[in-house]
KEZASE-595213 format. One record per residue (C-alpha): x, y negated, z negated; residue number from 1; residue in one letter. Coordinates in Angstrom, 3 decimals, always signed. Each point is the difference from the previous one (the first is absolute). Last residue first. Layout:
N
(r (X, Y, Z), NUM, "A")
...
This chain:
529
(r (-42.997, +11.881, +13.857), 529, "N")
(r (-0.755, +3.705, +0.381), 528, "G")
(r (-1.427, +0.851, -3.402), 527, "V")
(r (+3.239, +1.630, -1.161), 526, "Q")
(r (+2.082, -2.865, +1.376), 525, "I")
(r (-1.920, -2.569, -2.043), 524, "A")
(r (+0.317, +2.138, -3.136), 523, "D")
(r (+3.764, +0.229, +0.476), 522, "A")
(r (+0.009, -3.772, +0.574), 521, "I")
(r (-1.568, -0.616, -3.393), 520, "K")
(r (+2.177, +2.441, -1.938), 519, "E")
(r (+3.170, -1.375, +1.582), 518, "A")
(r (-1.106, -3.558, -0.727), 517, "L")
(r (-0.691, +0.834, -3.647), 516, "M")
(r (+3.414, +1.605, -0.472), 515, "Y")
(r (+1.742, -3.079, +1.428), 514, "A")
(r (-2.244, -2.340, -2.003), 513, "T")
(r (+0.907, +1.767, -3.250), 512, "S")
(r (+3.666, -0.326, +0.962), 511, "Q")
(r (-0.271, -3.771, +0.382), 510, "P")
(r (+1.238, -1.503, -3.274), 509, "H")
(r (-1.317, -3.497, -0.586), 508, "G")
(r (-2.028, -2.265, +2.249), 507, "P")
(r (-1.161, +1.523, +3.287), 506, "P")
(r (+2.652, +0.233, +2.744), 505, "V")
(r (-1.353, -1.522, +3.186), 504, "F")
(r (-1.650, +1.269, +3.202), 503, "P")
(r (+0.508, +3.587, -1.221), 502, "V")
(r (+1.453, +2.278, +2.687), 501, "A")
(r (+3.611, -0.278, -1.203), 500, "S")
(r (-1.157, +1.402, -3.342), 499, "M")
(r (-0.602, +3.418, +1.546), 498, "D")
(r (-2.318, +1.531, +2.594), 497, "V")
(r (+0.925, -0.955, +3.557), 496, "V")
(r (-2.150, +1.743, +2.596), 495, "R")
(r (+0.624, +1.478, +3.457), 494, "L")
(r (-2.489, +2.013, +2.070), 493, "G")
(r (-0.342, -2.443, +2.887), 492, "Q")
(r (+2.353, -2.957, +0.053), 491, "V")
(r (-1.269, -3.450, +0.977), 490, "G")
(r (-0.706, -1.170, -3.532), 489, "Y")
(r (+1.430, +2.332, -2.602), 488, "V")
(r (-2.771, +1.715, -1.954), 487, "R")
(r (-0.011, -0.816, -3.743), 486, "A")
(r (-3.805, +0.437, -0.190), 485, "Q")
(r (-0.439, -3.770, -0.465), 484, "A")
(r (+2.092, -0.624, +3.112), 483, "D")
(r (+3.770, +0.155, +0.305), 482, "V")
(r (+2.677, -2.411, +1.270), 481, "V")
(r (-1.594, -3.394, -0.629), 480, "A")
(r (+2.234, -3.043, +0.368), 479, "G")
(r (-1.866, -1.590, +2.915), 478, "T")
(r (-3.389, +0.600, -1.588), 477, "D")
(r (-2.399, +0.810, +2.862), 476, "N")
(r (-0.297, +3.689, -0.915), 475, "R")
(r (-0.760, -0.732, -3.650), 474, "R")
(r (+2.622, +0.723, -2.659), 473, "G")
(r (+2.218, +2.534, -1.699), 472, "M")
(r (+3.618, -1.022, -0.217), 471, "A")
(r (+2.859, +2.113, +1.240), 470, "C")
(r (+2.600, -1.990, -1.978), 469, "T")
(r (-2.296, -0.668, -2.976), 468, "G")
(r (+2.018, +1.517, -2.807), 467, "G")
(r (+2.937, -0.394, -2.367), 466, "A")
(r (-0.450, +0.854, -3.677), 465, "H")
(r (+3.581, +0.921, -0.838), 464, "Y")
(r (+0.151, -2.312, -3.052), 463, "L")
(r (+2.871, -1.641, +1.804), 462, "P")
(r (+2.761, -1.960, -1.756), 461, "I")
(r (+0.291, -3.674, -0.828), 460, "T")
(r (+3.313, -0.912, -1.653), 459, "T")
(r (+1.478, -2.767, +2.151), 458, "N")
(r (-3.355, -1.436, +1.042), 457, "Q")
(r (-1.181, -0.112, -3.608), 456, "I")
(r (+3.230, -1.624, -1.218), 455, "Y")
(r (-0.220, -2.617, +2.738), 454, "T")
(r (-3.631, -0.617, -0.921), 453, "L")
(r (+0.906, -0.484, -3.661), 452, "V")
(r (+2.769, -2.411, +0.970), 451, "D")
(r (-2.398, -2.098, +2.074), 450, "E")
(r (-2.617, +0.105, -2.746), 449, "D")
(r (+2.496, -1.327, -2.546), 448, "E")
(r (+0.782, +2.209, -2.992), 447, "E")
(r (+2.777, +2.507, +0.640), 446, "V")
(r (+2.317, -0.747, -2.928), 445, "S")
(r (-2.042, +2.233, -2.316), 444, "P")
(r (+1.133, +3.216, +1.700), 443, "G")
(r (-0.933, +1.662, +3.287), 442, "P")
(r (+0.168, +2.550, -1.426), 441, "N")
(r (+1.060, +0.648, -3.589), 440, "L")
(r (-2.505, -2.233, -1.773), 439, "E")
(r (+1.417, -0.795, -3.410), 438, "P")
(r (+0.572, +3.068, -2.099), 437, "T")
(r (-1.790, +2.228, -2.491), 436, "T")
(r (-3.664, -0.075, +1.007), 435, "T")
(r (-2.402, +2.105, -2.086), 434, "I")
(r (-1.688, -2.613, -2.183), 433, "D")
(r (+0.264, -2.503, +2.869), 432, "S")
(r (-2.997, +1.680, +1.621), 431, "V")
(r (-1.851, -3.138, +1.147), 430, "T")
(r (+3.148, -1.460, +1.575), 429, "T")
(r (+0.062, +2.856, +2.524), 428, "I")
(r (-3.404, -0.986, +1.362), 427, "A")
(r (+0.772, -3.656, +0.644), 426, "E")
(r (+3.146, +0.993, +1.840), 425, "R")
(r (-1.941, +2.389, +2.200), 424, "L")
(r (-2.554, -2.745, +0.661), 423, "R")
(r (+2.765, -2.283, +1.211), 422, "K")
(r (+1.014, +2.712, +2.438), 421, "F")
(r (-3.551, +0.126, +1.324), 420, "A")
(r (+0.027, -3.742, +0.699), 419, "A")
(r (+3.287, +0.325, +1.906), 418, "V")
(r (-1.399, +2.928, +1.992), 417, "A")
(r (-3.203, -1.875, +0.830), 416, "V")
(r (+2.093, -2.802, +1.454), 415, "Q")
(r (+2.151, +2.349, +2.070), 414, "A")
(r (-3.017, +1.881, +1.307), 413, "D")
(r (-1.866, -3.198, +0.889), 412, "A")
(r (+2.885, -1.266, +2.120), 411, "Q")
(r (-2.563, -1.537, +2.386), 410, "T")
(r (+1.500, +1.659, +3.072), 409, "P")
(r (+0.381, +3.465, -1.563), 408, "D")
(r (+3.669, +0.980, -0.193), 407, "T")
(r (+0.312, +1.142, -3.634), 406, "Y")
(r (+0.691, +3.652, +0.903), 405, "W")
(r (-0.067, +0.803, +3.718), 404, "G")
(r (+0.586, +3.718, -0.454), 403, "L")
(r (+1.960, +0.220, +3.252), 402, "D")
(r (+0.793, +3.570, +0.978), 401, "I")
(r (+1.823, +0.965, +3.192), 400, "V")
(r (-0.440, +3.741, +0.423), 399, "P")
(r (+2.838, +2.461, -0.519), 398, "P")
(r (+1.785, +1.473, +3.063), 397, "V")
(r (-0.449, +3.775, +0.045), 396, "S")
(r (-3.137, -0.409, +2.112), 395, "I")
(r (+2.077, -1.276, +2.934), 394, "D")
(r (-2.249, -2.319, +2.009), 393, "S")
(r (+1.752, -2.813, -1.827), 392, "S")
(r (-0.497, -2.835, -2.459), 391, "A")
(r (-3.579, +0.784, -0.983), 390, "I")
(r (-2.339, -2.304, -1.887), 389, "T")
(r (-1.236, -0.568, -3.539), 388, "V")
(r (-1.508, -3.357, -0.859), 387, "S")
(r (-0.395, -2.654, -2.662), 386, "G")
(r (-2.859, -1.990, -1.475), 385, "R")
(r (-0.128, -2.547, -2.807), 384, "S")
(r (-3.370, -0.645, -1.655), 383, "L")
(r (+0.698, +2.154, -3.037), 382, "P")
(r (-3.099, +0.746, -2.095), 381, "A")
(r (+1.246, +2.447, -2.647), 380, "S")
(r (+3.290, -1.828, -0.470), 379, "L")
(r (+1.908, +2.012, -2.573), 378, "A")
(r (+1.055, -1.128, -3.461), 377, "A")
(r (+2.392, +1.746, -2.348), 376, "S")
(r (+0.718, +0.241, -3.715), 375, "L")
(r (+2.937, +2.225, -0.919), 374, "L")
(r (+0.875, +0.785, -3.606), 373, "G")
(r (+3.525, +1.116, -0.807), 372, "I")
(r (+1.048, +2.422, -2.725), 371, "S")
(r (+3.578, +0.535, -1.119), 370, "S")
(r (+1.849, +3.192, +0.915), 369, "G")
(r (+3.302, -1.649, +0.957), 368, "D")
(r (-0.715, +0.603, +3.688), 367, "P")
(r (-3.333, -1.856, -0.415), 366, "A")
(r (-3.213, +2.000, -0.348), 365, "A")
(r (-2.991, -0.919, +2.115), 364, "T")
(r (-3.526, -1.244, -0.515), 363, "T")
(r (-3.185, -0.675, +1.929), 362, "S")
(r (-2.754, -2.570, +0.324), 361, "A")
(r (-1.900, -0.981, +3.124), 360, "L")
(r (-1.926, -3.127, +0.918), 359, "Y")
(r (-1.990, -0.231, +3.230), 358, "E")
(r (-0.551, -3.401, +1.581), 357, "V")
(r (-2.435, -1.549, +2.472), 356, "E")
(r (-3.117, +1.801, -1.192), 355, "P")
(r (-2.799, +0.600, +2.558), 354, "W")
(r (-3.397, -0.499, -1.683), 353, "D")
(r (-0.787, -3.247, +1.811), 352, "D")
(r (+0.733, +1.489, +3.408), 351, "P")
(r (+3.013, -1.523, +1.804), 350, "L")
(r (-0.365, -3.154, +2.088), 349, "K")
(r (+0.748, -2.119, -3.067), 348, "R")
(r (+3.608, +1.119, +0.103), 347, "L")
(r (+0.542, -1.829, +3.285), 346, "S")
(r (-1.617, -3.201, -1.253), 345, "D")
(r (+2.067, +0.224, -3.174), 344, "L")
(r (+3.181, +0.209, +2.072), 343, "A")
(r (-1.010, -3.021, +2.068), 342, "P")
(r (-0.841, -1.875, -3.238), 341, "Q")
(r (+3.382, +0.628, -1.603), 340, "S")
(r (+0.275, +2.076, -3.170), 339, "I")
(r (+0.933, -1.894, -3.179), 338, "N")
(r (-3.607, -0.384, -1.139), 337, "M")
(r (-0.302, +3.779, +0.143), 336, "R")
(r (+2.187, +0.133, -3.082), 335, "L")
(r (-2.617, -1.676, -2.207), 334, "R")
(r (-2.799, +1.751, +1.910), 333, "P")
(r (+1.128, +3.623, -0.568), 332, "P")
(r (+1.631, +1.927, +2.873), 331, "V")
(r (-2.501, +2.722, +0.894), 330, "K")
(r (+0.335, +2.977, -2.270), 329, "E")
(r (+1.037, +3.616, -0.354), 328, "F")
(r (+1.409, +2.274, -2.710), 327, "A")
(r (+1.909, +3.280, -0.151), 326, "I")
(r (+0.751, +2.741, -2.537), 325, "L")
(r (+0.663, +3.598, +1.059), 324, "G")
(r (+3.806, +0.217, -0.356), 323, "N")
(r (+1.182, +3.461, +1.038), 322, "L")
(r (-0.705, +3.078, -2.092), 321, "S")
(r (+0.702, +3.722, -0.325), 320, "S")
(r (+3.741, -0.157, -0.741), 319, "F")
(r (-0.707, -2.453, -2.836), 318, "P")
(r (-2.088, +2.442, -2.061), 317, "G")
(r (-2.741, +2.355, +1.108), 316, "S")
(r (-0.322, +3.176, +2.042), 315, "A")
(r (-0.793, +2.134, -3.094), 314, "N")
(r (+3.011, +2.166, -0.840), 313, "Q")
(r (+2.387, -0.773, +2.851), 312, "L")
(r (-0.570, -3.740, -0.091), 311, "F")
(r (+0.147, -0.392, -3.743), 310, "Q")
(r (+3.154, +2.137, -0.188), 309, "E")
(r (+1.648, -2.076, +2.709), 308, "L")
(r (-0.657, -3.176, -1.961), 307, "A")
(r (+0.938, +1.681, -3.311), 306, "E")
(r (+3.638, +0.148, +1.063), 305, "P")
(r (+0.227, -3.832, +0.270), 304, "E")
(r (+1.435, -1.422, +3.219), 303, "Q")
(r (-3.430, -0.755, +1.447), 302, "L")
(r (-0.585, -2.190, -3.056), 301, "L")
(r (+2.588, -2.495, +1.170), 300, "R")
(r (-1.486, -0.559, +3.461), 299, "G")
(r (-3.518, +0.059, -1.462), 298, "Q")
(r (+0.578, -2.825, -2.437), 297, "V")
(r (+0.928, -0.205, -3.675), 296, "P")
(r (-0.785, -3.379, -1.594), 295, "I")
(r (+2.254, -3.050, -0.358), 294, "D")
(r (-0.512, -1.875, +3.249), 293, "I")
(r (+2.438, -1.666, +2.401), 292, "G")
(r (-1.705, -1.961, +2.775), 291, "Q")
(r (-0.257, +0.402, +3.750), 290, "S")
(r (-1.786, -2.088, +2.610), 289, "L")
(r (-1.982, +0.733, +3.120), 288, "G")
(r (-0.388, +0.504, +3.720), 287, "F")
(r (-2.380, +1.873, +2.325), 286, "I")
(r (-0.826, -0.473, +3.680), 285, "P")
(r (-3.294, +1.428, +1.304), 284, "Q")
(r (+0.269, +0.922, +3.677), 283, "D")
(r (-2.084, -0.827, +3.051), 282, "Q")
(r (+1.086, +0.933, +3.509), 281, "L")
(r (-2.329, -1.751, +2.478), 280, "N")
(r (+1.959, +1.270, +3.028), 279, "Q")
(r (+1.287, +3.493, +0.792), 278, "G")
(r (-2.713, +0.710, +2.548), 277, "V")
(r (-2.147, -3.113, +0.411), 276, "G")
(r (+1.077, -0.574, +3.596), 275, "P")
(r (-1.692, +3.237, +1.148), 274, "L")
(r (+1.446, +1.390, +3.213), 273, "D")
(r (-1.657, +3.366, +0.505), 272, "A")
(r (+1.208, +3.397, +1.216), 271, "L")
(r (+3.714, -0.159, -0.802), 270, "V")
(r (+1.520, +3.397, +0.812), 269, "P")
(r (+0.876, +2.548, -2.709), 268, "I")
(r (+3.291, +1.892, +0.249), 267, "S")
(r (-0.032, +3.435, -1.576), 266, "Y")
(r (+2.366, +1.537, -2.552), 265, "E")
(r (+0.101, +3.739, -0.696), 264, "E")
(r (-0.338, +1.899, -3.245), 263, "L")
(r (+0.839, +3.668, -0.664), 262, "F")
(r (-1.927, +2.055, -2.532), 261, "I")
(r (+0.511, +1.663, -3.388), 260, "N")
(r (-3.135, +0.925, -1.932), 259, "D")
(r (-1.408, -1.630, -3.170), 258, "V")
(r (-3.397, +0.547, -1.609), 257, "E")
(r (-2.124, -2.803, -1.381), 256, "I")
(r (-2.980, +0.216, -2.278), 255, "S")
(r (+0.342, -1.956, -3.214), 254, "R")
(r (+2.664, -2.398, +1.149), 253, "Q")
(r (-2.115, -1.963, +2.426), 252, "L")
(r (-2.442, -2.407, -1.577), 251, "F")
(r (+1.505, -0.456, -3.464), 250, "S")
(r (+3.749, +0.614, +0.206), 249, "S")
(r (+0.231, -1.290, +3.587), 248, "E")
(r (-2.210, -3.080, -0.399), 247, "S")
(r (+1.851, -0.797, -3.208), 246, "S")
(r (-0.529, +0.732, -3.698), 245, "S")
(r (+3.110, -0.772, -2.007), 244, "R")
(r (+0.651, +2.198, -3.029), 243, "E")
(r (-1.238, -0.095, -3.616), 242, "G")
(r (-1.089, +3.630, +0.363), 241, "T")
(r (-3.607, -0.037, -1.199), 240, "S")
(r (-0.423, -3.753, +0.477), 239, "P")
(r (+0.883, +0.255, +3.717), 238, "N")
(r (+1.192, -3.506, +0.817), 237, "I")
(r (-1.402, -2.326, +2.654), 236, "T")
(r (-0.220, -2.861, -2.467), 235, "S")
(r (-2.782, -1.590, -2.010), 234, "P")
(r (-0.054, -3.682, -0.902), 233, "I")
(r (+0.296, -1.803, -3.309), 232, "W")
(r (-1.679, -3.309, +0.654), 231, "S")
(r (+0.485, -3.759, -0.190), 230, "T")
(r (-1.989, -2.893, +1.444), 229, "G")
(r (-1.522, +0.040, +3.444), 228, "N")
(r (-0.302, +2.647, +2.651), 227, "L")
(r (-3.611, +1.107, +0.556), 226, "S")
(r (-1.350, +2.610, +2.409), 225, "G")
(r (-0.661, +2.804, -2.480), 224, "S")
(r (+3.425, +1.605, -0.240), 223, "N")
(r (+1.890, -2.702, -1.915), 222, "F")
(r (-1.351, +0.440, -3.510), 221, "G")
(r (-3.580, -0.772, -0.964), 220, "K")
(r (+0.622, -1.936, -3.219), 219, "A")
(r (+2.867, -1.994, +1.508), 218, "N")
(r (+2.272, -0.875, -2.912), 217, "I")
(r (+0.523, -3.752, -0.092), 216, "P")
(r (+2.571, -1.887, +2.108), 215, "L")
(r (+0.179, -3.392, -1.710), 214, "G")
(r (+3.635, -0.425, -1.008), 213, "I")
(r (-0.444, +1.997, -3.214), 212, "A")
(r (-1.686, +2.893, +1.817), 211, "V")
(r (+3.056, +0.478, +2.220), 210, "W")
(r (+2.322, -0.145, -2.997), 209, "A")
(r (-2.083, +2.426, -2.058), 208, "R")
(r (+0.245, +2.510, +2.840), 207, "E")
(r (+3.726, -0.719, -0.018), 206, "F")
(r (+0.163, +1.132, -3.612), 205, "W")
(r (-1.807, +3.248, +0.828), 204, "T")
(r (+2.409, +0.394, +2.896), 203, "L")
(r (+2.990, +0.062, -2.330), 202, "A")
(r (-1.087, +3.307, -1.534), 201, "P")
(r (+0.233, +1.815, +3.373), 200, "D")
(r (-3.259, +1.950, +0.155), 199, "V")
(r (-0.318, +3.775, +0.295), 198, "W")
(r (-2.465, +2.463, +1.535), 197, "N")
(r (-0.582, -2.191, +3.039), 196, "S")
(r (-3.547, -0.904, +0.952), 195, "Y")
(r (-1.234, +2.275, +2.747), 194, "S")
(r (-0.561, +0.409, +3.720), 193, "V")
(r (+0.797, +3.453, +1.405), 192, "E")
(r (-0.735, +0.206, +3.732), 191, "L")
(r (-2.184, +3.090, +0.601), 190, "P")
(r (-2.551, -1.399, -0.383), 189, "G")
(r (-3.478, -1.295, -0.659), 188, "G")
(r (-2.978, +1.937, -1.359), 187, "A")
(r (+0.122, -1.791, -3.361), 186, "A")
(r (-0.351, -3.297, +1.842), 185, "D")
(r (+1.875, -3.140, -0.985), 184, "F")
(r (-0.977, -3.665, -0.356), 183, "A")
(r (-3.020, +1.315, -1.934), 182, "S")
(r (+2.237, +0.471, -3.039), 181, "P")
(r (+0.619, -3.763, -0.266), 180, "V")
(r (+3.406, -0.688, -1.502), 179, "F")
(r (+1.676, -1.477, -3.074), 178, "K")
(r (+3.129, +1.568, -1.479), 177, "V")
(r (+1.161, -0.924, -3.478), 176, "T")
(r (+3.731, -0.523, -0.361), 175, "A")
(r (-0.067, -0.881, -3.733), 174, "N")
(r (-0.960, +3.576, -0.889), 173, "P")
(r (+3.213, +1.361, +1.498), 172, "T")
(r (+0.260, +3.734, -0.658), 171, "Q")
(r (-0.068, +0.688, +3.759), 170, "R")
(r (-0.226, +3.757, -0.563), 169, "K")
(r (-2.931, -0.039, -2.398), 168, "A")
(r (-1.517, -2.895, +1.953), 167, "D")
(r (-0.328, +2.084, +3.152), 166, "D")
(r (-1.188, -2.685, +2.399), 165, "P")
(r (-2.793, +0.885, +2.433), 164, "P")
(r (+0.782, +2.481, +2.801), 163, "S")
(r (-1.064, -0.700, +3.579), 162, "F")
(r (+0.284, +2.448, +2.871), 161, "K")
(r (-0.013, -2.689, +2.648), 160, "C")
(r (-0.234, +0.465, +3.768), 159, "S")
(r (-3.787, -0.321, +0.340), 158, "K")
(r (-0.303, -2.949, -2.358), 157, "Q")
(r (+1.707, -2.474, +2.302), 156, "F")
(r (-2.105, +1.368, +2.857), 155, "Y")
(r (-3.208, -0.345, -2.031), 154, "P")
(r (+1.010, -3.608, -0.881), 153, "L")
(r (+0.384, -1.101, +3.618), 152, "L")
(r (-3.678, -0.843, +0.481), 151, "N")
(r (-0.200, -1.983, -3.239), 150, "P")
(r (+3.329, -1.710, +0.861), 149, "F")
(r (-0.960, -1.202, +3.474), 148, "S")
(r (+1.773, +1.866, +2.810), 147, "Y")
(r (-3.220, +1.676, +1.186), 146, "S")
(r (-1.166, -3.520, +0.829), 145, "D")
(r (+1.763, +0.148, +3.353), 144, "D")
(r (+0.855, -3.123, +1.974), 143, "G")
(r (+3.753, +0.509, -0.276), 142, "V")
(r (+0.737, -3.336, -1.682), 141, "M")
(r (-3.243, -0.022, -1.978), 140, "K")
(r (+0.558, +3.452, -1.461), 139, "A")
(r (+3.589, -0.900, -0.954), 138, "W")
(r (-1.220, -3.191, -1.678), 137, "R")
(r (-2.551, +2.038, -1.948), 136, "A")
(r (+2.922, +2.258, -0.983), 135, "Y")
(r (+1.882, -2.973, -1.436), 134, "S")
(r (-3.112, -1.331, -1.723), 133, "G")
(r (-0.667, +3.263, -1.814), 132, "S")
(r (+3.514, -0.145, -1.376), 131, "T")
(r (+2.727, +2.556, +0.603), 130, "G")
(r (+0.246, +3.426, -1.592), 129, "R")
(r (+2.270, +1.475, -2.641), 128, "H")
(r (+2.608, +2.730, -0.197), 127, "Y")
(r (+3.626, -0.649, -0.941), 126, "A")
(r (+2.235, +2.940, +0.954), 125, "M")
(r (+3.243, -2.018, +0.088), 124, "A")
(r (+0.582, +1.132, +3.586), 123, "N")
(r (+2.447, +2.602, +1.267), 122, "L")
(r (-1.971, +3.169, +0.772), 121, "A")
(r (-3.115, -2.025, +0.873), 120, "S")
(r (+2.423, -1.680, +2.407), 119, "S")
(r (-0.160, +2.839, +2.472), 118, "G")
(r (-1.811, +2.992, -1.495), 117, "S")
(r (+2.336, +2.441, +1.801), 116, "L")
(r (+3.230, -1.899, +0.338), 115, "T")
(r (+1.550, -3.048, +1.600), 114, "K")
(r (-1.548, -2.368, -2.536), 113, "G")
(r (+0.727, -3.670, +0.544), 112, "Q")
(r (+2.609, -2.092, -1.834), 111, "A")
(r (+0.486, -3.527, +1.360), 110, "Y")
(r (+3.659, -0.953, -0.319), 109, "H")
(r (-0.011, -3.786, +0.207), 108, "I")
(r (+2.305, -2.266, +1.990), 107, "K")
(r (+0.582, -3.306, -1.797), 106, "R")
(r (-0.313, -3.222, +1.971), 105, "N")
(r (-0.936, -2.149, -3.014), 104, "L")
(r (-3.167, +2.041, -0.617), 103, "A")
(r (-2.369, -2.064, +2.150), 102, "G")
(r (+2.439, +0.187, +2.903), 101, "T")
(r (+0.051, +3.782, -0.252), 100, "Q")
(r (+3.003, +1.516, +1.786), 99, "A")
(r (-1.457, +2.927, +1.954), 98, "T")
(r (-1.429, +2.842, -2.003), 97, "T")
(r (+1.657, +3.275, -0.987), 96, "V")
(r (-1.651, +3.404, +0.351), 95, "L")
(r (+1.613, +3.017, -1.650), 94, "G")
(r (-2.755, +2.422, +1.064), 93, "W")
(r (-0.154, +1.408, -3.521), 92, "D")
(r (-0.388, +3.592, -1.259), 91, "A")
(r (+2.676, +2.183, +1.602), 90, "L")
(r (+2.055, -3.001, +1.114), 89, "P")
(r (+0.719, -1.108, -3.586), 88, "Q")
(r (+2.299, -2.994, +0.422), 87, "R")
(r (+1.561, -1.919, -2.861), 86, "Q")
(r (-0.785, -3.648, +0.706), 85, "F")
(r (+2.668, -2.169, +1.646), 84, "D")
(r (-2.512, -2.267, +1.719), 83, "E")
(r (-1.617, -0.907, -3.315), 82, "T")
(r (-3.466, +1.195, -1.031), 81, "T")
(r (+1.076, +2.773, -2.365), 80, "A")
(r (-2.683, +2.705, -0.006), 79, "Y")
(r (+2.602, +2.507, +1.207), 78, "F")
(r (+1.292, +0.679, -3.509), 77, "P")
(r (-3.162, +1.587, -1.458), 76, "S")
(r (+0.138, -1.090, -3.645), 75, "A")
(r (-3.167, -2.104, +0.245), 74, "A")
(r (-2.164, +3.058, +0.692), 73, "Y")
(r (+1.542, +2.120, -2.754), 72, "L")
(r (-2.930, -0.374, -2.411), 71, "G")
(r (-2.489, +1.034, +2.674), 70, "P")
(r (+1.616, +3.426, +0.419), 69, "L")
(r (-0.399, +1.540, +3.479), 68, "V")
(r (+1.679, -2.632, +2.166), 67, "S")
(r (+3.288, -0.464, -1.846), 66, "Y")
(r (-0.488, +3.554, -1.249), 65, "N")
(r (+0.937, +1.509, +3.329), 64, "G")
(r (+0.701, -2.185, +3.023), 63, "N")
(r (+0.422, +2.679, +2.672), 62, "D")
(r (-1.674, +2.898, -1.808), 61, "V")
(r (-3.078, -1.637, -1.516), 60, "E")
(r (+0.097, -2.401, +2.941), 59, "Y")
(r (-0.927, +2.839, +2.346), 58, "F")
(r (+0.950, -0.555, +3.659), 57, "A")
(r (+0.532, -3.015, +2.221), 56, "G")
(r (-0.667, -0.787, +3.652), 55, "A")
(r (-3.690, +0.947, -0.098), 54, "E")
(r (-2.239, +1.266, +2.814), 53, "I")
(r (-3.410, +1.063, -1.273), 52, "I")
(r (-2.043, +2.452, +2.077), 51, "A")
(r (-3.743, +0.478, -0.434), 50, "V")
(r (-2.352, +2.699, +1.240), 49, "S")
(r (-3.689, -0.835, +0.151), 48, "T")
(r (-3.147, +2.123, +0.289), 47, "S")
(r (-0.073, +1.005, -3.670), 46, "T")
(r (-0.025, -3.621, -1.155), 45, "N")
(r (+1.946, +0.009, -3.251), 44, "Q")
(r (+3.071, -0.600, +2.128), 43, "A")
(r (-1.111, -3.597, +0.524), 42, "L")
(r (+0.118, -0.629, -3.760), 41, "R")
(r (+3.476, +1.513, -0.277), 40, "V")
(r (+1.265, -2.041, +2.938), 39, "A")
(r (-1.371, -3.327, -1.243), 38, "L")
(r (+1.461, +0.419, -3.476), 37, "T")
(r (+3.322, +1.123, +1.443), 36, "I")
(r (+0.194, -3.044, +2.252), 35, "G")
(r (-1.309, -2.544, -2.534), 34, "A")
(r (+2.809, +0.382, -2.517), 33, "T")
(r (+2.576, +1.255, +2.495), 32, "G")
(r (+0.296, +3.013, +2.271), 31, "G")
(r (+0.723, -2.075, +3.094), 30, "G")
(r (-1.408, +0.649, +3.448), 29, "I")
(r (-3.370, +1.696, -0.396), 28, "V")
(r (-0.934, +2.217, +2.938), 27, "I")
(r (-3.618, +1.167, +0.323), 26, "K")
(r (-0.911, +3.149, +1.908), 25, "I")
(r (-3.594, +0.781, +0.915), 24, "T")
(r (-1.195, +3.152, +1.791), 23, "L")
(r (+0.715, +2.545, -2.716), 22, "S")
(r (-0.403, +3.496, +1.404), 21, "L")
(r (+3.427, +1.078, -1.197), 20, "K")
(r (-0.959, -0.841, -3.557), 19, "N")
(r (+3.320, -0.287, -1.788), 18, "L")
(r (-0.119, +0.785, -3.707), 17, "P")
(r (+0.035, -2.925, -2.408), 16, "A")
(r (+2.583, -2.378, -1.497), 15, "I")
(r (+2.855, +0.897, +2.314), 14, "H")
(r (+3.381, -1.710, -0.425), 13, "L")
(r (+2.486, +0.216, +2.857), 12, "T")
(r (+3.635, -0.420, -0.942), 11, "N")
(r (+3.215, -1.187, +1.661), 10, "M")
(r (-0.158, -3.560, -1.307), 9, "G")
(r (-3.712, -0.260, -0.665), 8, "V")
(r (-2.452, +0.746, +2.795), 7, "L")
(r (-3.251, +0.397, -1.891), 6, "M")
(r (-2.626, +2.333, +1.432), 5, "T")
(r (-3.543, -0.318, -1.289), 4, "T")
(r (-2.273, +2.939, +0.591), 3, "Y")
(r (-3.519, +0.668, +1.057), 2, "P")
(r (-2.090, +2.888, -1.425), 1, "M")
C-alpha cells in the first residue's frame, strides 16, 4: 500500500502503510480544501506515495468550537476585517491588503486558513454550484469541453455524501427545501453535505422578503447548474453530529496516525517566468444594511440552556446551523436603466445565466440582547481585478494583496452595487411586521446614489472568495499559468490545484468548485495526464 505523509508543525501523518517499492512520490504543498482532497485520492493508487506539506495543524484543537460548531462561526474574533483585528496565528495567516482605493483607502484583513483543511475550516460552509453558462465559459477559455457542467457533474458528485433535510429536526415547515435528487450520487463522499438541522426563525421572514421583490423559490435548488431566484442551500455540515465537515474531517481524519518528526526548510529556484502569476485576482465584495426586528434570533437563542441540550442530544438547535438562505438575480430592468452603457456592455459579455448579485440574510444580537436582521448583497459577477505579489525574497514577509474592489474601468461594479443596495431596501420593507426600528445602518438619511456608494465603499468586506491568480488557460494566452490539467507552463511535474487555478471565480460560493477541481485533476494524474 502507498502512504500519504503530512508535514504538520512537528508531526507526520500517515494515512496508509509505506510501500517501500513504490516508484511514484507526489508532494502536495498545502493541506487545504483541494490539497487534502487531491492527496487522499492520489493515495488510493497503490503505486503512489503522497506527501502533504502544511504550515498549520488541526483546527479542532487550535481554533476549537469556533471552527467546529456552525453556530459559533460568526463569534470567531479574528474574522474582523479591520487592520487591528484580533490575531489567531494558529488558524489564520493574518493577511492584510494594501489600501483599497475602491474602499476609501481602507486596509482589509483577509482571513485565510492556516490549518489542515485550509479555508474549509473557516468558511461559512455554504455548498452550491455555479451556473451551466459559467462552466461553459471556462471550457471555452481553456479549450477543453471537459469543463462544461454536464462533464463536471460527476466530479461535483464524487466528493459529496449528501443527506436530504431532516424535517423532524428542522421543525420549520415554512422553510421548505427544493432540490433535484439526481444532482447528487448515493455513492459520493466522504464530504458531508446536508441541510442544517435548525433554521433561524428570522430567515423564514427574509425568504418571504426575497420572494416579494421578485425572487421566486427555485424549484431545482442551486446544485443543478442554475442560480436564479431564492433557495435554501445545503452546507458542509455532518447531520449526525451537527459539526463542520471539512477536507480534513471528511477526507483525512478517518485514517491518520501521528509520529514526531523534524522539518527542514528548502529554497526553491524560479523555473519559469509567467506574467500571469499573481494577477487576475477576482473577489466578491459584500455589503448590506441592518434593521431591528422583534423575533428571537440565533445569537440570542445560543444563550438559552436548551440550545446546548438540543445539540448534545440530537445534533440540532442553533449550535448546529449557519444561515442557509440565499438568492440570485441580474439587476432588474427598472434599475438597470440607471447603469451606464459602457458598464452594460461589459456585463453583457457574461453568460446569460450568470447572476450579477447574490443576496444573503442573517441575524445578530445587539449588546442589549435585542434582535437585528442583516440583509446583504455580494457582487457575483465582479469585473474588477486585483493582484497578489511578493514584497521580498524572505518568505516571512507577507504578500502584497490588492483586491481591486470597484476599480473596473467602466465602474460597472459600483453601479451594480448601488442597484443591489436598493433591492435590499425594497426587501426589508416587505417584512415590516417584524421590524422594530428605522433602518439602523446606514440609516434613512443615506438616500442619494452618491451617498449610498460612499456607504458601500466604506463598509464593504470580503466574502473570502478570491481566486484566479494562477489562471488556467491556453498556452498562447498571455495571462495563463496552468493548462487544462492544472500543469504549470514551463515547469515539469508541477501543478496548481486550488481556486487560484480557475480562470475566474464562478458565481456564488466556490468551495464546491474547489472540491470538484481536486477530484478532476486527481483523476487526470491517475491516468497519466
